[in-house]
N, C-alpha and C positions, 0 to 999 in steps of 0.2 A: 546572413547565415554563415556561421563558422563552427569549426569543430572544437568543442569544449568538453570538459569532464562533467559528470553529473553534479558533483559538489560545487563546481563553479557556476553551473546553471542555477542552483538553489541560491547561492550567494548573490548573484547578479539580480535574480528576481526579488529577493528581499530588499536590496538597495533600491531598485526601481519602484517597488510598491510603496516603500516608506517615503521616498522622494515625491511620489505622485500624490499620496494621500496621508495627511498628517494624523488621521485617525488610526493608522496602522502602528501598533506597538508590538515589540517582541519581548516575551517574558520566558524565563526558564533557566535551570541550572546550567552554568557554563557558557551562556551566550556571549559573555565578554572574553571568553578564552579562545585562542586560535586553534586549540586542539580538541577541546572537549566535545564539540559537535562536528568534528571532521572538517574544519576550515570553512564551513558553510556560513559562518557569521563574521568572518574576518572583515575588519574595517567599519562595521556598523556602529560600534560604541564611539569611535572617534568622529564619525560623521553625524550621528543623530543624538548622541549624548545619553546620559543615564536615565533621563525621564522617559525615553522611548525604547531603550535597550536595557532591560531590567534583569539582573542576575539576583534572584530573590533568596531568602533563607531556605534551607532544606526543609520544607513543609508543604508537600505537594497538595494536600487537601485544602489547606488554607490559601495558598497562592493561586490555585486553579479557581477557587471561589472569587479571588480578587479579579482575575481575568474575566470571569462571568459578569461580575459587577461592572467592569469597564464596558463590556458588550451591551449591558442594559442601558448605559448612558449614550450609546451611539458610536463608541470606539470600535475598532476592528482588531482585537487582539489576536496575536499568534502565540500560542503557548507551546513550548517545545519540551518534550520529555526525551532527554538524550539516550535513555534506555526505556523501551516500551514497558518493561517490567514495573517501572515506577508508577505507571498509571493505576495500578491496583490501589495505591495510597489515595488517589483522587477519585475513586469510583463513586463515592457519594455525590460529589460535585458534578461529575460527568453524567452519570445515569439518572440521578434523582432530580437534578436541577437543570443543567444545560439542555439536556434532551427533552425536558418536559414543559418548560415555561411557555413556549409558543402555544402549545395545545391547552395548557391549563388556563391561559389568559385569552383563549378564543381568538388567537392570531393578533392580539393587540400589543404583544410584547415579543420582540425578537432577540435572539442570542447570536449575533453575527460573529462567531468565534471559530478560529481554526486551531485544531489541536494537532500539532506536528509530532508524530510518534515514531521514534527511530528504533528499528530492530538492530540489535548489536550482536547477531549470531556469530559463532565461531571465535577463534582466537583464545580458546580456553577460558571463556567468560563464565561457563558453567550455568547452572539451573536458574539462578536468580538475576542474571544479567543478559540473557540471550533469548528470551521468549518472544515468539511471534503470536500475539493474542488478538489479532485483528478480528477473528470470528466472534469474539465476545462482544465487541462494540457493534459489529454488524447485526447482532441479535437484538440490540436495543432500539425500540421505536424512537424516532426523533433525531437520530444520528445518520448522516451519510458517511461513507467510508471509501476513500480512494487509495490506490496503490500503484503509482507509476513505476515503469520499468526502465526508463531512460531519461536523460536530461531534458529532451524536448517535451515529453509528457509531464515531467516534474514541474517545469516552468508554467505550462499551460494550465495544469490542474491546480497548482498553488494559487494562481490568479483567480480561478473559478471558486476555490475555497474561500478566499478572502472576500470575494464579491457576493458570496451566497448569504442569504438572510438569516441562516441558522447554523448550528454547529456541524462542522465537517471534520472527520478524522483523516489527516493526511499521513498515510503510512509510508515510511521511508525505510530503506535497508542499507546499512553501511557497506555491504558488499557491492553496492552500485557506485560508490563514490568516485572511483577511479576510471569507470567506464566512460568512453567518449562517444559523442554523436553530434550531429549538426543541429545547432540551436539558433534561432533568430535573436538579434539584439533587442528588438522592440518587444513590448509586452503583448501577449495574446492569450486567449483562453481556449481550453478544451472542455467540452460539455461533460459534466458529471453524469455517469450512467451510460456512456458510450464506449464500447470496446473497439478493437481493431484487429484485423488479420495481420500477422507478422510473416507468415508463409502460407502458400496455398498448395493443397494436394487433395487427392480424391480417395485415399485409402483409410486414413485415421484422422480424427480430430483430437488435438491436444489443447486443453484449456489450462491457462496458467495466469499468474499475476506477479507483479513486483520482480524480484531477482530471478525467480524460477522461470520467467519467460526466456531468459538467456540460456538456461540449461535446456529448456524445451527446444529452442532454435538449434542449439548445437546437436541435440539428439535428432532433430528432424533432418539436419544435414547428413548425419551419419546414416540415418534410415534411407535417405535417397540413394546413397552409395550401395545400399543393399536392395534397391528396387522398390522401396516403400515410400510413397508420396504422402506427405503429412500436411494437414491444416494446423497452423499454430494460432490460437486466439489469445491475445493479450487483453484481459478483462479491463484493465485500467481502473475500473470502479467495481468494488465488491459489494457495495450497497448504494444505489440499486445495481443489480446485475443486468447486463445487456443480453437477455435471454433470446431476443430476436436474432442476434448475431450467432449465438450458439445453435439455434434451430436451423438457421440457414446452412451452417456447416454440416451439422449432424444428418440432416436430410440427404446430403450428398454422400458422406463418408460411411455412415451407419456404424461407426466404431468410435469409442470415446475413451480417452485417457485424461484424467483430471490430475493436475500437478499443483500441489500447494505446499508452501513453506511452513505451514502450521500443522497441528495434530489432526489425526483422522477423525476421532470420535466427536460428533457434534460440531465439526469444523466447516470451513468454506467448501471443501470437497463434498461433504455430506449434504450441504444445502443445494449445491448444483445437481448432485445425483438425485436428490428428492424432487427437484423441479423437473428433471428429465423423466423420472418415473411417473410423475403426475400428468405428463403431457402425452400427446400422440406420438412423440418421438420413440417412446419405449417400444412401440409395436414394430418399428422398422429396424431396430438394431440387429445386426448380424452376430453380435457377441455381447456378453455382459460387460458393462463399463468397468474400468479398473482405476483405482485411485493410488497415486504416488504421493505420500506425505511423510511427515515425521512420524516415528513410532510413538505410541502413547506412553512415553516415559520422559522424565526431565532430562534436559541437555547435560551431557557429560562434561567434565573439566579436562579430560585427557584428549590431546590432539589426535591420537591414534583412534580413539573411540568416536571422535567427531567425524572422521572420514567415513565411518559406517553410519553414523546417526543422520547426517544431512544428505538427502537425496541429490544425486548429480546426474549428468547426462547418461551415464552407463545404466543406471537404474531405469531411466525413462526409455532408453533404447530396448532393453530387455523386455520391458512391459509392452511396448509396441509390437515387438516380435511375437510375444505371447498372445496378444489379442488377435493378431493376424492369422494365427494357427487355428483359431476356433472356427 
């Protein structure tokens, strides 16, 4: 166990997976570049060669189909989208093909494919290069969706994605890349569908995933200084969602703030709110739940507008205070 950055953890995991299993191949724009995917693929091309580290033509629909074909033959492709926005170009292959083949063939055909989707928010990337569209893929039957918040979980979940028998969307966030945590050197797995408590408290439950977990933790620490004790749940997996963990917390706190780095309408926060409304938990709430999300508008290109657009700890703190006043 040693302290490393998130991006280092990803890079190490890719090296180890490809060394251990010759069926693992990496495909995607910029995988041979030391900067395009944030140093996460450094050294792979020189170690494993162009047959296993493939920087294809810019044709997402076509090359995603190639990766699905490789999965049909028993390979374990990892297809990376350096900006999640580009997944729209491959929607036919992901939603109509990868997600469906296992069911259409009665379980006789598997698509053991990992789709590594990088959110590129901020940095004046604007509307076409910074979208967090994880909720769209969570909506599609046949796909699992994970969203780690740190290097330890990234390594364990990436291993689970590659070993899964069918397609998993591995949602990454570039804002995580320089954050450090302790990560074991050896390979290990984290079960898909299991969340974890990051902080414990009895007053309010904050539910978050991916980078927003860090903002939630910062907000919880500030709330503690103000006498409010907060449970912070890191979902780790957004399909399936660990609703048992959410129930365990909400039964105790009876107040809920849902924090998501995506849009509000029909998003991840809406799904969690609906699950709570459909359960017995709704009867025990002391206050209506509140969602902290992106506004339902495209991302701005201006850095000053980005400061308003992206929710940070201050917004979460004010929301917690508001729900405590009810």
